[in-house]
C-alpha positions as CSV (number, residue, x, y, z in Angstrom):
1,M,75.0,-62.1,200.1
2,D,76.6,-58.7,199.7
3,A,75.9,-58.0,196.0
4,R,77.5,-54.6,196.2
5,R,80.8,-56.1,197.4
6,T,80.9,-58.7,194.6
7,I,80.3,-56.0,192.0
8,E,83.1,-53.9,193.5
9,Q,85.5,-56.9,193.4
10,K,84.9,-57.5,189.7
11,R,84.9,-53.8,188.9
12,D,88.3,-53.5,190.5
13,G,89.7,-56.5,188.5
14,H,89.7,-59.1,191.2
15,R,89.2,-62.8,190.6
16,L,86.0,-64.3,192.0
17,S,85.9,-67.7,193.6
18,P,83.6,-70.5,192.3
19,D,81.5,-70.1,195.5
20,A,81.1,-66.4,194.8
21,W,79.9,-67.0,191.3
22,E,77.5,-69.7,192.5
23,A,76.1,-67.4,195.2
24,F,75.7,-64.4,192.9
25,V,74.0,-66.2,190.1
26,R,71.8,-68.1,192.5
27,A,70.7,-64.9,194.2
28,Y,69.9,-63.3,190.9
29,A,67.9,-66.2,189.7
30,A,65.9,-66.1,193.0
31,G,65.2,-62.4,192.6
32,D,67.4,-61.3,195.5
33,I,69.7,-59.3,193.2
34,T,68.1,-56.6,191.0
35,D,68.5,-56.2,187.3
36,Y,70.4,-52.9,187.7
37,Q,72.9,-54.6,190.0
38,M,73.3,-57.5,187.5
39,S,73.7,-54.9,184.7
40,A,76.5,-53.3,186.6
41,F,78.1,-56.6,187.3
42,L,77.9,-57.7,183.6
43,M,79.6,-54.4,182.5
44,A,82.4,-55.1,185.1
45,C,82.8,-58.6,183.6
46,F,82.8,-57.2,180.1
47,L,85.5,-54.6,180.9
48,R,87.7,-56.6,183.2
49,G,87.2,-60.1,181.7
50,L,87.1,-63.5,183.2
51,D,89.9,-66.0,183.5
52,R,89.5,-69.6,182.5
53,E,88.4,-70.8,186.0
54,E,85.9,-67.9,186.4
55,T,84.4,-68.8,183.0
56,A,84.0,-72.4,184.1
57,A,82.5,-71.2,187.4
58,L,79.9,-69.0,185.7
59,T,79.0,-71.8,183.3
60,N,78.4,-74.2,186.3
61,A,76.4,-71.6,188.2
62,M,74.1,-71.0,185.3
63,L,73.8,-74.7,184.5
64,H,72.9,-75.4,188.2
65,S,70.3,-72.6,188.2
66,G,67.7,-74.9,186.6
67,G,66.8,-78.4,185.5
68,R,68.3,-80.7,182.8
69,L,67.1,-82.9,180.1
70,D,67.7,-86.5,181.3
71,L,68.3,-88.8,178.4
72,S,70.8,-91.1,180.1
73,H,68.5,-94.1,179.7
74,L,68.8,-93.9,175.9
75,A,71.1,-96.4,174.4
76,R,71.9,-94.2,171.4
77,P,74.4,-91.3,171.4
78,R,73.1,-87.8,172.0
79,I,74.6,-85.1,169.8
80,D,73.6,-81.5,169.2
81,K,74.9,-78.7,166.9
82,H,75.0,-75.0,167.7
83,S,75.7,-72.0,165.5
84,T,77.0,-68.6,166.8
85,G,74.6,-66.9,164.4
86,G,74.5,-65.8,160.8
87,V,72.4,-64.8,157.8
88,G,70.8,-67.5,155.6
89,D,72.1,-70.2,158.0
90,K,69.4,-72.9,158.0
91,T,71.8,-75.8,158.6
92,S,70.0,-76.8,161.9
93,L,66.8,-77.4,160.1
94,I,68.6,-79.8,157.8
95,L,70.9,-81.5,160.3
96,A,68.3,-82.3,163.0
97,P,66.2,-84.6,160.8
98,L,69.2,-85.8,158.8
99,I,71.4,-86.9,161.7
100,S,68.5,-88.3,163.7
101,A,67.4,-90.4,160.7
102,L,70.8,-92.1,161.0
103,G,70.3,-93.4,164.5
104,V,71.6,-90.5,166.6
105,A,69.4,-88.7,169.2
106,V,69.4,-85.0,168.5
107,P,68.0,-82.8,171.3
108,M,68.3,-79.4,169.6
109,M,67.6,-76.4,171.6
110,S,67.7,-73.2,169.6
111,G,67.0,-69.5,169.8
112,R,65.2,-66.7,168.1
113,G,66.7,-64.1,165.7
114,L,67.8,-60.8,167.2
115,G,69.8,-58.0,165.5
116,H,71.0,-59.0,162.1
117,T,71.1,-62.8,162.7
118,G,68.2,-65.2,162.0
119,G,66.8,-67.6,164.6
120,T,66.0,-71.3,164.1
121,L,62.8,-71.1,166.2
122,D,61.4,-68.4,163.9
123,K,62.1,-70.5,160.9
124,L,60.5,-73.5,162.4
125,E,57.4,-71.5,163.4
126,A,56.9,-70.5,159.8
127,I,55.6,-74.1,159.5
128,P,51.8,-73.8,160.2
129,G,51.1,-75.1,163.7
130,F,54.7,-76.0,164.6
131,R,55.2,-75.7,168.4
132,T,58.6,-75.0,169.8
133,R,57.6,-74.4,173.4
134,L,58.1,-77.9,174.8
135,T,58.7,-78.9,178.4
136,L,61.7,-81.0,179.3
137,A,59.3,-83.9,179.8
138,E,57.7,-83.5,176.4
139,A,61.1,-83.1,174.7
140,A,62.5,-86.2,176.4
141,A,59.4,-88.3,175.4
142,Q,59.6,-87.1,171.8
143,I,63.4,-87.9,171.6
144,E,62.8,-91.3,173.0
145,A,60.0,-91.9,170.4
146,I,61.4,-90.5,167.2
147,G,65.0,-89.5,168.0
148,C,64.7,-85.7,167.8
149,A,63.1,-82.6,169.4
150,L,63.4,-79.0,168.2
151,L,62.7,-76.7,171.1
152,G,63.4,-73.3,172.6
153,Q,65.1,-72.7,175.9
154,T,62.5,-73.6,178.4
155,E,61.9,-71.9,181.8
156,E,63.4,-75.0,183.3
157,I,66.8,-74.8,181.7
158,A,69.5,-72.3,182.8
159,P,66.9,-69.6,183.9
160,A,69.7,-67.4,185.1
161,D,71.2,-67.4,181.7
162,R,67.9,-66.5,180.1
163,K,67.6,-63.4,182.4
164,M,71.2,-62.4,182.0
165,Y,71.2,-62.7,178.2
166,A,68.3,-60.2,178.0
167,L,70.3,-57.8,180.1
168,R,73.4,-58.3,178.1
169,D,71.6,-57.4,174.9
170,A,70.1,-54.3,176.4
171,T,73.4,-53.1,178.0
172,A,75.9,-53.7,175.2
173,T,77.7,-56.5,177.0
174,V,77.0,-59.3,174.5
175,E,80.4,-59.4,172.8
176,S,82.4,-60.9,175.6
177,I,84.0,-64.3,174.9
178,P,83.6,-65.6,178.5
179,L,80.0,-64.5,178.7
180,I,79.2,-65.9,175.2
181,S,80.9,-69.2,176.1
182,A,79.2,-69.6,179.4
183,S,75.8,-68.7,178.0
184,I,76.0,-71.2,175.1
185,M,77.6,-74.0,177.1
186,S,75.3,-73.8,180.2
187,K,72.3,-74.5,177.9
188,K,74.0,-77.2,175.9
189,L,75.4,-79.1,178.9
190,A,71.8,-79.1,180.3
191,E,70.7,-81.2,177.3
192,G,72.5,-84.3,178.6
193,L,74.7,-84.6,175.5
194,T,77.4,-87.1,174.7
195,G,78.9,-84.7,172.1
196,L,78.4,-81.2,170.7
197,V,79.4,-79.7,167.3
198,L,79.8,-75.9,167.2
199,D,79.5,-73.8,164.0
200,V,81.6,-70.7,164.8
201,K,81.0,-68.0,162.2
202,R,83.8,-65.9,160.8
203,G,83.8,-62.8,158.6
204,S,82.0,-59.5,158.3
205,G,78.6,-61.0,159.2
206,A,79.8,-62.9,162.2
207,F,79.1,-62.0,165.8
208,L,82.9,-61.7,166.3
209,T,84.7,-60.5,163.2
210,D,88.3,-61.1,164.3
211,L,89.8,-64.5,163.5
212,D,91.9,-64.7,166.7
213,A,88.7,-63.9,168.8
214,E,86.7,-66.5,166.9
215,L,89.3,-69.2,167.5
216,E,89.5,-68.2,171.2
217,L,85.7,-68.5,171.5
218,A,85.9,-72.0,169.9
219,R,88.7,-73.1,172.2
220,T,86.9,-71.8,175.3
221,M,83.8,-73.7,174.5
222,V,85.7,-76.9,173.7
223,S,87.4,-76.7,177.1
224,L,84.2,-76.1,178.9
225,G,82.8,-79.2,177.3
226,A,85.8,-81.2,178.3
227,D,85.3,-80.1,181.9
228,H,81.9,-81.8,181.9
229,G,82.9,-84.9,180.0
230,C,81.2,-83.7,176.8
231,P,83.5,-83.9,173.7
232,V,83.1,-80.7,171.6
233,V,84.3,-80.0,168.1
234,A,84.0,-76.6,166.5
235,L,84.3,-75.7,162.8
236,L,84.9,-72.1,161.7
237,T,82.6,-71.4,158.7
238,A,82.3,-68.4,156.4
239,M,79.9,-65.6,157.1
240,D,81.3,-63.0,154.8
241,R,78.3,-63.7,152.6
242,P,74.9,-65.3,153.3
243,L,74.8,-69.1,153.4
244,G,72.7,-70.5,150.6
245,R,70.3,-68.3,148.6
246,A,67.2,-67.8,150.9
247,C,67.3,-65.2,153.6
248,G,64.1,-64.9,155.7
249,N,62.2,-67.3,157.8
250,A,59.7,-69.1,155.5
251,L,62.1,-68.8,152.6
252,E,64.9,-70.5,154.6
253,T,62.6,-73.2,155.8
254,E,61.7,-73.9,152.2
255,E,65.3,-74.1,151.2
256,A,66.0,-76.5,154.1
257,I,63.2,-78.7,152.8
258,L,64.7,-78.6,149.3
259,A,68.1,-79.6,150.8
260,L,66.5,-82.6,152.6
261,R,65.1,-83.6,149.2
262,G,68.6,-83.3,147.5
263,E,68.0,-79.9,145.9
264,G,70.0,-77.6,148.2
265,P,72.5,-75.0,147.0
266,E,76.1,-76.2,146.8
267,D,77.5,-73.9,149.5
268,L,74.8,-74.8,152.0
269,M,75.3,-78.5,151.5
270,E,79.0,-78.2,151.9
271,V,78.7,-76.6,155.3
272,T,75.9,-78.9,156.3
273,F,77.8,-82.0,155.4
274,A,80.9,-80.8,157.2
275,L,79.0,-80.2,160.4
276,G,77.0,-83.4,160.0
277,A,80.1,-85.5,159.5
278,E,81.5,-84.2,162.8
279,M,78.2,-85.1,164.5
280,L,78.3,-88.6,163.2
281,L,82.0,-89.0,164.1
282,L,81.3,-87.9,167.7
283,A,78.4,-90.2,167.8
284,G,80.6,-93.1,166.8
285,V,78.3,-94.2,164.0
286,A,80.9,-93.2,161.3
287,R,84.6,-94.0,161.5
288,E,85.8,-91.4,159.0
289,P,84.5,-88.3,157.2
290,G,84.0,-90.2,153.9
291,D,81.8,-92.8,155.6
292,A,79.8,-90.0,157.2
293,R,79.3,-88.2,153.9
294,R,78.1,-91.4,152.2
295,M,75.6,-92.1,155.0
296,M,74.2,-88.5,154.7
297,D,74.0,-88.7,150.9
298,H,72.1,-92.0,151.2
299,A,69.7,-90.7,153.9
300,I,68.8,-87.8,151.6
301,A,68.6,-89.8,148.3
302,S,66.5,-92.5,149.9
303,G,64.0,-90.0,151.3
304,R,64.7,-91.0,154.9
305,A,65.9,-87.5,156.0
306,A,62.8,-85.8,154.5
307,A,60.5,-88.4,156.1
308,Q,62.1,-87.8,159.4
309,F,61.5,-84.1,159.2
310,Q,57.8,-84.9,158.5
311,R,57.7,-87.0,161.7
312,I,59.3,-84.2,163.7
313,I,56.9,-81.6,162.3
314,E,53.8,-83.8,163.0
315,A,55.0,-84.6,166.6
316,Q,55.3,-80.9,167.3
317,G,51.9,-79.9,166.0
318,G,52.9,-78.7,162.5
319,N,51.6,-79.6,159.1
320,P,54.0,-82.3,157.7
321,A,52.6,-81.8,154.2
322,V,55.0,-78.8,153.8
323,V,57.8,-81.2,153.1
324,D,56.0,-82.5,150.0
325,D,54.6,-79.1,149.1
326,P,56.6,-76.1,150.4
327,A,54.0,-73.8,148.9
328,L,52.0,-74.5,152.0
329,L,54.4,-72.3,153.9
330,P,53.3,-68.7,154.4
331,Q,53.7,-66.6,151.2
332,A,54.7,-63.0,150.8
333,A,52.0,-60.7,149.4
334,V,54.3,-59.2,146.7
335,R,57.7,-59.9,145.1
336,D,60.0,-58.2,142.7
337,V,63.4,-58.7,141.1
338,H,66.4,-56.6,141.9
339,A,68.7,-56.3,138.8
340,A,72.3,-55.3,138.4
341,P,72.7,-51.6,137.9
342,R,76.0,-52.1,135.9
343,A,78.2,-54.7,134.4
344,G,81.1,-56.1,136.4
345,V,82.0,-58.7,139.0
346,I,80.1,-59.3,142.3
347,A,82.6,-57.9,144.8
348,G,80.5,-58.7,147.9
349,V,77.2,-59.6,149.3
350,E,77.3,-58.2,152.8
351,P,75.4,-60.5,155.2
352,R,75.0,-57.9,158.0
353,A,73.3,-55.5,155.7
354,I,71.0,-58.3,154.4
355,G,70.1,-59.3,157.9
356,Y,69.2,-55.7,158.9
357,G,67.3,-55.4,155.6
358,I,65.1,-58.4,156.5
359,T,64.4,-56.7,159.9
360,A,63.4,-53.5,158.0
361,L,60.9,-55.6,156.0
362,G,59.4,-57.0,159.2
363,G,61.1,-60.3,159.2
364,G,63.4,-59.7,162.2
365,R,63.3,-58.1,165.6
366,T,65.1,-55.3,167.3
367,K,63.7,-56.3,170.7
368,V,62.5,-59.7,171.9
369,S,58.8,-58.7,172.0
370,D,58.7,-57.8,168.3
371,V,56.3,-59.9,166.1
372,V,58.1,-61.4,163.1
373,D,56.6,-61.7,159.6
374,P,57.7,-65.1,158.3
375,T,57.0,-64.4,154.7
376,V,59.4,-61.5,153.9
377,G,63.1,-61.7,152.9
378,F,65.3,-62.2,149.9
379,V,66.4,-65.0,147.6
380,I,69.9,-63.9,146.5
381,T,71.3,-65.5,143.3
382,A,74.3,-63.1,143.1
383,R,77.5,-64.9,144.2
384,P,80.8,-63.2,145.0
385,G,83.2,-63.5,142.1
386,A,80.5,-64.0,139.4
387,R,80.4,-61.7,136.4
388,V,77.1,-60.0,135.6
389,E,75.8,-57.7,132.9
390,R,73.6,-54.6,133.5
391,G,70.0,-55.8,134.1
392,D,70.9,-59.3,135.2
393,P,68.8,-60.5,138.1
394,L,70.7,-60.4,141.4
395,A,67.9,-61.2,143.9
396,T,64.2,-61.5,144.4
397,I,62.6,-59.4,147.1
398,F,59.6,-60.8,149.1
399,A,57.6,-58.2,150.9
400,R,54.2,-57.2,152.4
401,D,53.6,-54.2,150.2
402,A,55.2,-51.8,147.7
403,A,56.9,-49.9,150.6
404,G,58.6,-53.2,151.5
405,I,59.8,-53.7,147.9
406,A,61.3,-50.2,148.0
407,A,63.0,-50.9,151.3
408,G,64.3,-54.2,150.1
409,R,65.7,-52.6,146.9
410,A,67.5,-50.0,149.0
411,C,69.0,-52.8,151.2
412,L,70.2,-54.8,148.3
413,A,71.7,-51.7,146.6
414,Q,73.8,-51.3,149.7
415,A,74.6,-55.0,150.4
416,I,75.5,-56.2,146.9
417,T,78.5,-54.4,145.4
418,I,79.7,-54.7,141.8
419,A,83.2,-53.8,140.8
420,D,85.7,-54.4,138.1
421,R,87.4,-57.1,140.2
422,A,86.7,-59.0,143.4
423,E,88.8,-60.6,146.1
424,A,88.3,-64.3,146.8
425,P,85.7,-65.0,149.5
426,L,86.6,-66.9,152.7
427,P,86.7,-70.7,152.5
428,L,83.4,-72.1,153.5
429,V,85.0,-74.1,156.3
430,S,88.5,-73.0,157.3
431,H,89.4,-74.4,160.8
432,R,88.7,-77.3,163.0
433,V,89.0,-76.9,166.8
434,S,88.9,-79.9,169.2
435,G,90.6,-81.0,172.4
436,A,93.6,-81.8,170.3
437,G,94.0,-78.1,169.2
438,V,93.4,-76.0,166.1
439,T,94.0,-77.4,162.6
440,P,93.2,-76.3,159.0
441,Y,89.9,-78.0,158.0
442,S,90.0,-80.9,155.6
443,A,87.0,-82.9,154.6
444,A,89.1,-86.0,153.9
């Protein structure tokens, strides 16, 4: 194909046909189009945009560039959940065992942290021995056996997307709603789902910080799901402060384990139960949100959810004893308390600053090849709107050495602001987006 001509067409604002998208993506996946040509094309897409049909064509082209997870022989519903990325967001680690313990197959394909956001795979790999590199055959067999697999994007699934995402990150073309939507949905549709729940973050720590853009992203992905017969529901959830208290890979894994044992922070559980209810409703195993909530409460209180997490960990080579004793997770060498420098009200806990602070401690990556220290991070007890006195503990810093403690203290001094008054934070769950449209969220 004439790659230069296709780049010119998109550069000049022309609409590409589905055949042109298919040919261009297929040629790139085969190595017939260079990275520098694809980089130019992605910038043209970023600047000129894609219409609804082009977004669908790009999604299909990336989906068709690789294999799929075939679970059609399973009698049970197949539901996944995906987050657009945040700080302290460990809901996937809770939902996968919780929902699969209730009879739903959960093929959960996740990613690694990059930039200020955390990654589910990094949190799982804080569990000694846990293996996230599963083939499609291994994942399918595990889902058939125990109802859940937690894996990364394999070389078999949407390989064109994997290559294109790396270029988007390097060329500042990530924040495009059509490109984000096609990237997410090509991977999720390859999982052979009967339903998908999306957690679209909103607020200062979100990938997109404008409410209208966040709603557009949700609507786009809901429509792409409908195109492929996969019902999609999206909830908009708050990311103007970290979710829960723990921020950092091993710390978040420990908090997820505590949540599965019924000891999770209130805000984390509210968001988890909201997303879990949508998963159970899509699966058809609950008729209304109240029923779904009672099912999840019972699965946690009875120990079924925690036991299911142990089964998943054992199946993927990890040490299931961490569920009974989270102290078996990797531990930071040093820790220290960060105290309030003055009396007042917590006016904000900025998640983006917290995320970059974890990276500065060694717990995140600025490029894909960076090695992550799972032990470092923060446990933040300061909550927006709470009154504090000078010297009150706001957070605990977990670091490798004294230099890390100093870096963590500098981060927290910037991220946690104390004032005489504070504005109300965003509601934890604000909007629900489905094929029927956008509505204010209600748990009832």
